[in-house]
C-alpha positions as CSV (number, residue, x, y, z in Angstrom):
1,M,-148.6,134.8,-42.3
2,S,-145.8,137.1,-43.5
3,Q,-147.4,140.3,-42.3
4,S,-149.8,141.5,-39.6
5,L,-153.0,143.2,-40.8
6,S,-155.9,144.6,-38.8
7,K,-158.8,147.0,-39.0
8,L,-160.2,147.5,-35.5
9,Y,-162.7,150.2,-34.9
10,V,-162.9,151.4,-31.3
11,H,-165.3,153.8,-29.6
12,A,-163.7,155.3,-26.5
13,I,-165.4,157.6,-24.0
14,F,-163.8,159.5,-21.2
15,H,-164.9,162.4,-19.0
16,V,-163.6,165.4,-17.0
17,K,-162.5,164.7,-13.5
18,N,-165.3,164.9,-11.0
19,N,-167.7,165.1,-13.9
20,E,-167.4,168.8,-13.9
21,C,-168.5,170.9,-16.9
22,L,-165.2,172.5,-17.8
23,I,-164.8,172.4,-21.6
24,L,-165.9,175.7,-22.9
25,P,-167.8,175.8,-26.3
26,E,-165.1,178.1,-27.8
27,N,-162.4,175.5,-27.2
28,E,-164.2,172.3,-28.2
29,K,-163.2,172.2,-31.9
30,E,-159.6,172.9,-31.1
31,L,-159.6,170.2,-28.4
32,Y,-161.1,167.6,-30.8
33,A,-158.6,168.5,-33.5
34,Y,-155.8,168.2,-30.9
35,I,-157.1,164.8,-29.8
36,G,-157.3,163.8,-33.5
37,S,-153.6,164.7,-33.9
38,L,-152.7,162.6,-30.9
39,V,-154.6,159.6,-32.4
40,K,-152.6,160.1,-35.6
41,L,-149.3,160.2,-33.6
42,S,-150.2,156.8,-32.3
43,K,-150.4,155.6,-35.9
44,S,-154.2,155.2,-35.5
45,I,-156.8,156.8,-37.7
46,P,-159.4,159.2,-36.2
47,V,-162.8,158.8,-37.6
48,Q,-165.1,161.0,-35.4
49,I,-164.3,163.0,-32.3
50,N,-166.9,165.0,-30.4
51,G,-168.4,165.5,-27.0
52,T,-169.9,168.0,-24.6
53,E,-168.7,170.2,-21.7
54,N,-167.9,167.2,-19.6
55,H,-166.9,164.3,-21.8
56,V,-165.4,163.2,-25.2
57,H,-166.2,160.4,-27.6
58,V,-163.5,159.1,-29.9
59,L,-164.1,156.7,-32.8
60,C,-160.9,155.6,-34.4
61,I,-159.2,152.7,-36.3
62,M,-156.6,151.4,-33.9
63,S,-153.1,150.8,-34.9
64,K,-152.0,147.2,-34.6
65,N,-149.0,148.4,-32.6
66,I,-150.7,150.1,-29.6
67,S,-153.0,148.9,-26.9
68,L,-156.3,150.7,-26.1
69,A,-154.9,151.6,-22.6
70,K,-151.8,153.1,-24.1
71,L,-153.7,155.1,-26.7
72,L,-156.1,156.5,-24.1
73,E,-153.2,157.3,-21.7
74,E,-151.5,159.3,-24.5
75,I,-154.7,161.1,-25.5
76,K,-155.7,162.0,-21.9
77,T,-152.2,162.9,-20.6
78,N,-151.3,165.1,-23.5
79,S,-154.7,166.8,-24.0
80,S,-155.0,167.5,-20.3
81,R,-151.5,169.2,-20.4
82,W,-152.5,171.1,-23.5
83,M,-155.8,172.3,-22.1
84,K,-154.0,173.9,-19.2
85,T,-152.2,176.2,-21.7
86,L,-155.5,177.7,-22.8
87,G,-155.8,180.0,-19.8
88,P,-156.8,180.3,-16.1
89,H,-160.2,178.6,-16.6
90,Y,-158.3,175.3,-17.3
91,R,-155.7,175.6,-14.5
92,E,-157.1,172.6,-12.7
93,F,-158.2,170.7,-15.8
94,A,-157.9,166.9,-15.6
95,W,-159.6,163.8,-17.1
96,Q,-161.1,161.1,-14.9
97,G,-158.7,158.2,-14.4
98,G,-160.8,155.6,-16.3
99,Y,-162.4,155.3,-19.7
100,A,-164.8,153.1,-21.6
101,G,-163.8,151.4,-24.8
102,Y,-165.9,149.4,-27.2
103,S,-165.3,147.5,-30.4
104,V,-167.4,148.7,-33.3
105,S,-168.4,146.4,-36.2
106,Q,-167.7,147.7,-39.7
107,S,-171.4,147.6,-40.4
108,K,-172.1,149.9,-37.4
109,V,-169.4,152.5,-38.0
110,T,-171.8,155.1,-39.7
111,I,-174.3,154.7,-36.9
112,V,-171.6,155.3,-34.2
113,Q,-170.1,158.1,-36.2
114,N,-173.5,159.9,-36.4
115,Y,-174.2,159.3,-32.7
116,I,-170.9,160.9,-31.8
117,E,-171.5,163.8,-34.3
118,N,-174.8,164.6,-32.6
119,Q,-173.7,164.7,-29.0
120,K,-175.2,168.1,-28.2
121,E,-178.6,167.1,-29.4
122,H,-178.4,163.7,-27.7
123,H,-177.6,165.3,-24.3
124,R,-180.6,167.5,-24.3
125,T,-182.6,164.5,-23.2
126,Q,-180.0,162.3,-21.5
127,T,-177.2,163.0,-19.0
128,F,-173.7,161.8,-19.4
129,Q,-174.2,159.4,-16.5
130,E,-177.3,157.9,-18.0
131,E,-175.5,157.5,-21.4
132,Y,-172.5,155.9,-19.8
133,I,-174.5,153.4,-17.9
134,Q,-176.5,152.6,-21.0
135,F,-173.3,151.9,-22.9
136,L,-172.0,149.6,-20.2
137,K,-175.3,147.6,-20.1
138,E,-175.6,147.4,-23.9
139,N,-172.1,146.1,-24.1
140,G,-172.4,143.6,-21.2
141,V,-169.7,145.3,-19.1
142,D,-169.7,144.4,-15.4
143,Y,-169.3,147.5,-13.3
144,S,-169.7,148.8,-9.7
145,D,-171.6,152.0,-9.0
146,D,-169.1,152.6,-6.2
147,Y,-166.3,153.3,-8.7
148,L,-168.0,154.9,-11.8
149,W,-167.7,158.5,-10.8
150,T,-164.8,158.7,-8.3
């Protein structure tokens, strides 16, 4: 082939260090917009970004020129640094070291987009930990309970 073409949808999830509830409601939209700008800087395309006080979901179309690990490193490093500029509440702000990343079929994009958009409603009945484990199981990801939350 004379050129490289791809369209890879990825659903990434990451949470605040120690699973603390640190993201204040008044800062959420600005955080998600900032994360969207970081996705764009990586030459990827943000589709839906949302979360709660302790975690974030990002649905994006990945650039063919970046790995998922590098994309998440850029998002988490830069957004953590940016959060600390918002005031004393965020002085110790940090994301957990790990993340989850799942491929999304074109036929399921709207479903995932709606799921991410409705995070607040969803988490009225399910904790982040329950949600995370459900995603791991649904996607056949091997994991150890010993390392999920440390």
